[in-house]
C-alpha positions as CSV (number, residue, x, y, z in Angstrom):
1,M,9.8,-7.6,-13.1
2,I,10.6,-5.8,-9.9
3,R,12.4,-2.5,-10.3
4,E,13.8,-0.6,-7.3
5,V,13.7,3.2,-7.6
6,E,14.1,6.5,-5.6
7,G,11.5,9.2,-5.8
8,D,8.0,10.2,-4.9
9,I,5.6,7.4,-5.2
10,L,2.7,9.8,-5.6
11,L,4.2,10.8,-9.0
12,S,4.2,7.1,-10.1
13,Q,2.9,6.2,-13.5
14,A,1.9,2.8,-12.3
15,Q,-1.8,1.8,-12.6
16,D,-2.1,1.0,-8.9
17,I,-0.2,2.0,-5.7
18,A,-0.2,-0.4,-2.8
19,H,0.8,0.5,0.7
20,G,0.5,-0.9,4.2
21,I,-2.0,0.4,6.8
22,A,-3.5,-0.7,10.1
23,T,-7.0,-2.1,10.4
24,H,-8.3,1.2,11.8
25,D,-5.5,3.4,10.5
26,P,-5.7,7.2,11.4
27,F,-3.9,8.0,8.1
28,D,-1.8,10.5,10.0
29,S,1.8,9.7,9.0
30,G,4.0,8.7,6.1
31,L,2.5,7.7,2.8
32,A,-0.9,7.2,4.4
33,L,-1.0,10.9,5.3
34,A,0.1,11.9,1.8
35,L,-2.6,9.8,0.3
36,R,-5.2,11.2,2.7
37,E,-4.2,14.7,1.7
38,R,-4.4,13.9,-2.0
39,F,-7.5,11.7,-1.8
40,P,-9.6,12.7,1.3
41,S,-12.6,10.7,0.0
42,M,-10.5,7.5,0.1
43,V,-10.2,7.8,3.9
44,K,-13.9,8.6,4.3
45,D,-14.7,5.5,2.2
46,Y,-12.3,3.4,4.2
47,R,-13.7,4.4,7.5
48,H,-17.2,3.7,6.3
49,A,-16.2,0.3,5.0
50,M,-14.4,-0.6,8.2
51,H,-17.5,0.3,10.3
52,S,-19.7,-2.0,8.2
53,K,-17.3,-5.0,8.6
54,S,-14.6,-6.0,11.0
55,P,-11.3,-5.7,9.2
56,E,-8.7,-8.4,9.5
57,T,-5.0,-8.1,9.2
58,G,-3.6,-9.8,6.1
59,G,-6.4,-8.6,3.9
60,I,-6.7,-5.8,1.3
61,W,-9.1,-2.9,0.7
62,V,-9.1,-1.5,-2.8
63,W,-10.2,2.0,-3.7
64,R,-10.3,3.8,-7.1
65,G,-10.2,7.6,-7.5
66,V,-9.3,10.3,-9.9
67,N,-6.0,12.1,-10.2
68,E,-5.6,15.8,-10.8
69,D,-5.1,15.1,-14.6
70,G,-8.4,13.1,-14.8
71,S,-6.8,9.7,-14.9
72,T,-7.9,6.9,-12.7
73,R,-5.8,6.0,-9.7
74,G,-6.1,2.6,-7.9
75,I,-5.0,2.4,-4.3
76,V,-4.6,-1.0,-2.7
77,N,-4.5,-0.7,1.1
78,L,-2.7,-3.7,2.6
79,L,-3.9,-4.4,6.1
80,T,-0.4,-5.2,7.5
81,Q,-1.0,-4.1,11.1
82,G,-3.6,-4.3,13.9
83,M,-4.4,-1.7,16.5
84,Q,-3.5,-1.4,20.2
85,S,-7.2,-1.5,21.0
86,Q,-10.6,-0.4,19.7
87,D,-10.3,2.9,21.5
88,K,-10.4,6.0,19.3
89,A,-7.0,7.1,20.5
90,A,-5.4,3.7,19.8
91,R,-2.3,3.6,17.7
92,P,-1.2,0.9,15.1
93,V,0.9,-1.9,16.5
94,K,4.0,-3.4,14.9
95,A,3.4,-5.3,11.7
96,R,3.8,-9.1,11.6
97,L,5.5,-10.9,8.8
98,E,2.7,-13.4,8.5
99,D,0.1,-10.6,8.0
100,V,2.4,-8.9,5.3
101,N,2.7,-12.3,3.7
102,R,-1.1,-12.8,3.5
103,A,-1.7,-9.3,2.3
104,L,0.9,-9.7,-0.5
105,R,-0.7,-13.0,-1.5
106,A,-4.1,-11.2,-1.7
107,L,-2.5,-8.3,-3.6
108,A,-1.1,-10.8,-6.2
109,R,-4.6,-12.3,-6.6
110,H,-6.1,-8.9,-7.0
111,V,-3.5,-7.9,-9.7
112,Q,-4.2,-11.1,-11.6
113,D,-8.0,-11.0,-11.2
114,E,-8.3,-7.3,-12.2
115,G,-5.7,-7.3,-15.0
116,I,-3.6,-4.6,-13.4
117,K,-0.8,-3.7,-15.8
118,S,1.7,-2.0,-13.3
119,L,2.1,-1.6,-9.6
120,A,4.1,0.7,-7.3
121,L,4.7,0.2,-3.6
122,P,7.0,1.6,-0.9
123,R,9.2,-0.4,1.5
124,L,6.2,-2.1,2.9
125,A,5.7,-2.3,6.7
126,T,9.1,-0.8,7.5
127,G,8.0,2.6,8.7
128,V,5.2,2.6,11.3
129,G,5.1,-1.2,10.9
130,A,8.7,-1.4,12.2
131,L,9.7,-4.5,10.2
132,D,13.2,-5.1,8.8
133,W,13.3,-4.5,5.0
134,A,15.6,-7.6,4.7
135,E,12.7,-9.7,5.9
136,V,9.9,-8.0,3.9
137,K,11.8,-7.7,0.5
138,P,11.9,-11.5,-0.1
139,L,8.1,-11.7,0.4
140,I,7.6,-9.0,-2.3
141,Q,9.8,-11.0,-4.6
142,Q,8.0,-14.2,-3.8
143,H,4.5,-12.9,-4.4
144,L,4.9,-10.1,-7.0
145,G,8.0,-11.1,-8.9
146,S,6.4,-13.6,-11.2
147,L,3.3,-11.5,-12.1
148,G,4.7,-10.5,-15.5
149,I,4.0,-6.8,-14.9
150,P,6.3,-3.9,-13.8
151,V,6.4,-3.8,-10.0
152,I,8.1,-0.6,-8.9
153,V,9.4,-0.6,-5.3
154,Y,10.2,2.9,-4.0
155,E,13.1,2.1,-1.8
156,V,14.0,5.7,-1.1
157,Y,11.4,8.5,-0.8
158,R,12.4,11.8,-2.4
159,K,9.5,14.3,-2.2
160,G,8.6,15.8,-5.6
161,V,11.1,13.7,-7.5
162,K,9.7,11.6,-10.4
163,A,11.4,8.2,-10.4
164,D,12.8,6.5,-13.6
165,E,10.2,3.7,-13.5
166,Q,10.6,2.6,-17.1
167,V,6.9,1.6,-17.2
């Protein structure tokens, strides 16, 4: 079941939050920045993991942390974009649909393998990734629509507003 909502994804009751990032993302804008501010150890762990292996677009990197209330929060980082270069000042490039497709396929496998009960994600790869939502949305339906769990898509961001997720 895919449910489209408006609100602040950081207030989601979903077991895991998935979002798109670049292979060497600086976590300096959008949802990535908000996640960095809330979970600074996630970014440190990500950078360490990316130094020990060469990340590839279309993959995922999963992290688990603790919310302020003591509950566990899963963050699934979908590698939807590459970088301009390996230079420290390099910026993420536009996302490619084939990488989003592969990342969503990997996300679906992760959800099934780990027994994830609910998932939230934003309009994937449409911000910094610069893709058209009309092209990305069908991929989300294709890969996540038949998982048999609530999949909450935050179509409109409203800071501090708890969405009616019906989870």
